[in-house]
C-alpha positions as CSV (number, residue, x, y, z in Angstrom):
1,M,5.2,14.0,-23.9
2,D,4.5,13.6,-27.7
3,Q,0.8,13.8,-29.7
4,E,1.0,9.8,-29.9
5,E,1.7,9.6,-25.7
6,R,-0.6,11.6,-25.0
7,K,-3.5,10.2,-27.0
8,A,-2.0,6.4,-25.3
9,F,-2.4,8.0,-21.9
10,L,-5.7,9.0,-22.5
11,R,-7.4,5.8,-24.2
12,S,-5.8,4.2,-21.0
13,W,-8.1,6.6,-18.4
14,P,-11.6,5.2,-19.4
15,A,-10.1,1.6,-18.2
16,F,-9.4,3.4,-14.8
17,T,-11.0,1.7,-11.6
18,Y,-9.4,2.8,-8.1
19,F,-7.5,-0.5,-7.5
20,Q,-7.0,-4.1,-8.4
21,V,-6.6,-7.3,-6.6
22,Y,-4.0,-9.7,-6.8
23,K,-4.8,-12.5,-5.0
24,S,-2.8,-14.8,-3.2
25,R,0.5,-13.8,-4.8
26,F,2.7,-14.9,-1.1
27,D,2.0,-17.9,0.5
28,E,1.3,-18.4,4.1
29,R,5.2,-19.2,4.6
30,E,6.3,-16.2,2.7
31,C,3.7,-14.0,4.8
32,N,5.1,-15.5,7.9
33,N,9.0,-14.1,7.0
34,I,7.7,-11.0,6.2
35,I,5.9,-10.7,9.9
36,N,9.3,-11.7,10.8
37,L,11.8,-9.2,9.3
38,H,10.3,-7.3,12.0
39,R,12.8,-8.8,14.6
40,E,15.7,-7.5,12.4
41,N,14.7,-3.4,12.2
42,P,13.9,-1.4,14.8
43,M,10.3,-0.1,15.6
44,V,8.9,3.5,15.5
45,V,5.6,4.0,17.0
46,S,3.3,6.2,14.1
47,K,0.9,8.0,16.2
48,F,-0.5,11.8,14.8
49,Y,-3.1,13.6,15.3
50,D,-5.5,16.0,13.9
51,N,-5.6,20.3,15.8
52,K,-8.7,18.5,17.8
53,G,-6.8,15.2,19.5
54,T,-8.8,12.8,17.4
55,T,-5.8,10.5,16.8
56,L,-5.1,10.5,13.1
57,R,-3.0,7.2,13.2
58,D,-1.7,4.8,15.2
59,S,0.3,1.8,14.5
60,D,4.0,0.5,14.8
61,I,6.5,0.5,11.7
62,F,9.2,-0.8,10.5
63,W,11.3,-0.2,8.0
64,I,12.1,-3.1,5.6
65,P,15.2,-1.9,3.3
66,P,15.3,-4.1,-0.1
67,Y,19.0,-6.6,0.0
68,R,20.1,-9.7,-0.2
69,N,17.1,-11.9,1.9
70,T,14.9,-9.5,1.0
71,N,15.2,-8.6,-2.9
72,W,12.8,-11.6,-3.6
73,I,9.6,-9.1,-1.8
74,F,10.8,-6.4,-4.0
75,N,10.6,-8.1,-7.3
76,R,7.7,-10.2,-6.8
77,L,6.3,-6.3,-6.2
78,W,7.6,-4.4,-9.1
79,D,6.7,-7.2,-11.7
80,L,3.2,-6.7,-10.3
81,V,2.7,-2.9,-10.2
82,Q,4.5,-3.5,-13.8
83,S,1.4,-5.0,-15.1
84,Y,-0.5,-2.9,-13.3
85,N,0.6,-0.1,-15.0
86,S,1.0,-1.5,-18.3
87,N,-3.1,0.0,-17.8
88,Y,-1.6,3.5,-16.4
89,G,1.4,4.6,-18.1
90,F,2.8,6.3,-14.9
91,D,6.8,7.2,-15.3
92,L,7.7,5.2,-12.8
93,T,11.8,5.2,-11.5
94,K,13.8,1.8,-10.9
95,D,15.0,3.4,-7.9
96,I,12.2,1.1,-5.2
97,G,12.8,2.7,-1.3
98,Q,12.4,0.8,1.8
99,A,9.1,-1.1,1.7
100,Q,7.0,-0.1,5.5
101,L,6.2,-2.6,7.5
102,T,3.1,-2.1,9.7
103,R,1.4,-3.8,12.9
104,Y,-2.1,-2.6,13.8
105,R,-3.1,-4.2,17.2
106,P,-6.5,-3.9,19.1
107,G,-7.9,0.3,19.0
108,Q,-4.5,1.0,16.4
109,H,-5.7,2.6,12.9
110,Y,-4.5,4.7,10.4
111,E,-7.6,7.7,9.0
112,W,-8.6,8.4,5.7
113,H,-5.3,9.6,3.8
114,M,-4.1,10.0,0.5
115,D,0.4,8.9,0.1
116,L,1.1,11.7,-0.8
117,G,2.8,14.9,0.3
118,S,5.1,17.7,-0.3
119,G,9.1,17.4,-1.3
120,Q,9.9,13.5,-2.5
121,L,5.8,11.9,-1.5
122,S,5.0,14.3,-4.3
123,L,6.7,11.5,-6.7
124,R,4.9,8.6,-5.4
125,K,2.6,7.4,-8.2
126,I,1.1,4.2,-7.3
127,T,0.8,2.0,-4.0
128,A,1.3,-1.7,-3.8
129,V,-0.4,-3.2,-0.2
130,V,0.1,-6.5,1.4
131,E,-1.7,-8.0,3.4
132,L,0.2,-10.3,6.1
133,T,-2.9,-12.0,8.3
134,A,-5.5,-14.3,7.6
135,R,-8.6,-12.3,7.4
136,H,-10.2,-15.0,10.7
137,S,-7.7,-13.9,13.1
138,M,-8.6,-10.7,13.4
139,K,-11.8,-9.2,13.6
140,G,-11.4,-5.3,12.2
141,G,-9.1,-4.5,10.0
142,G,-8.5,-3.7,6.8
143,I,-8.0,-1.4,4.1
144,E,-10.9,0.7,2.8
145,I,-10.6,2.4,-0.3
146,F,-12.8,5.7,-1.3
147,H,-15.0,4.6,-4.7
148,G,-17.4,6.8,-3.7
149,Q,-20.0,7.7,0.4
150,S,-22.8,5.2,-1.0
151,E,-20.1,2.3,-2.1
152,V,-19.2,-0.5,0.2
153,N,-15.1,0.8,0.5
154,K,-13.7,-2.4,2.2
155,V,-11.5,-4.4,-0.2
156,D,-12.3,-8.2,0.1
157,L,-8.6,-9.0,1.2
158,D,-7.1,-12.6,2.9
159,I,-3.6,-13.4,3.7
160,G,-1.3,-13.0,0.7
161,D,-3.6,-11.0,-1.7
162,V,-2.2,-7.8,-2.9
163,V,-3.7,-4.5,-3.7
164,I,-2.6,-2.0,-5.7
165,F,-4.2,1.3,-6.7
166,P,-2.8,5.4,-7.6
167,S,-1.3,7.2,-4.9
168,F,-3.7,10.0,-5.0
169,I,-6.9,7.8,-4.3
170,M,-7.8,8.0,-0.4
171,H,-8.1,5.0,1.7
172,R,-7.5,3.9,5.5
173,A,-6.4,1.2,7.5
174,S,-9.7,0.1,9.3
175,I,-9.5,-0.1,13.0
176,V,-8.7,-4.0,14.6
177,D,-11.0,-4.6,17.6
178,N,-9.7,-8.3,18.2
179,G,-6.4,-9.6,17.2
180,T,-3.1,-8.1,15.3
181,R,-2.9,-7.1,11.5
182,W,0.4,-7.2,9.7
183,S,0.3,-5.2,6.3
184,L,3.2,-4.5,4.4
185,V,3.5,-1.6,1.8
186,L,5.7,-0.3,-1.1
187,W,5.7,2.8,-3.3
188,L,7.0,3.2,-6.7
189,N,8.0,6.9,-7.3
190,G,8.2,8.7,-10.3
191,A,11.2,11.4,-11.4
192,S,8.7,14.2,-11.0
193,P,4.8,15.0,-9.8
194,F,2.0,14.5,-11.9
195,R,3.2,12.1,-14.6
């Protein structure tokens, strides 16, 4: 990064927010079409525990690849992420992987975590989550993004809304009390960690 790029980068961080919500980016029909993609893809039970036996994650996931019938989803999210990233300047690659269609039934959730890890997961820069379920059709559920213990962390989303945030931000999928929550998650990567 040369001197001018560094100055531009440092100027961008005063605009930092923990997340950005884009309202009504997918209509109800589109959300239902995305949910119905689970019929074409095998389900993976995603359940794991901490060393005390407490459930950290319990959900059903379906991997959605980009192809002729799904490219519209990936293209729309790419455009939103580009708009979001104009404030941050993450060095993103155009190689978009698969999206994760996630189902949370009553009692299911995903505790506090970041979308980073070792190896390939260290390249994640930006997380985009599409809320596919109408708020009134479930109790509980939803996404929380940690931005201080004295703050309300629940993000106000309804069907078709998209929330975008840096992948290093702590977040969780709240436990569903009644109904079923569907979401679509896409991670945008860079060529190397920390850029």
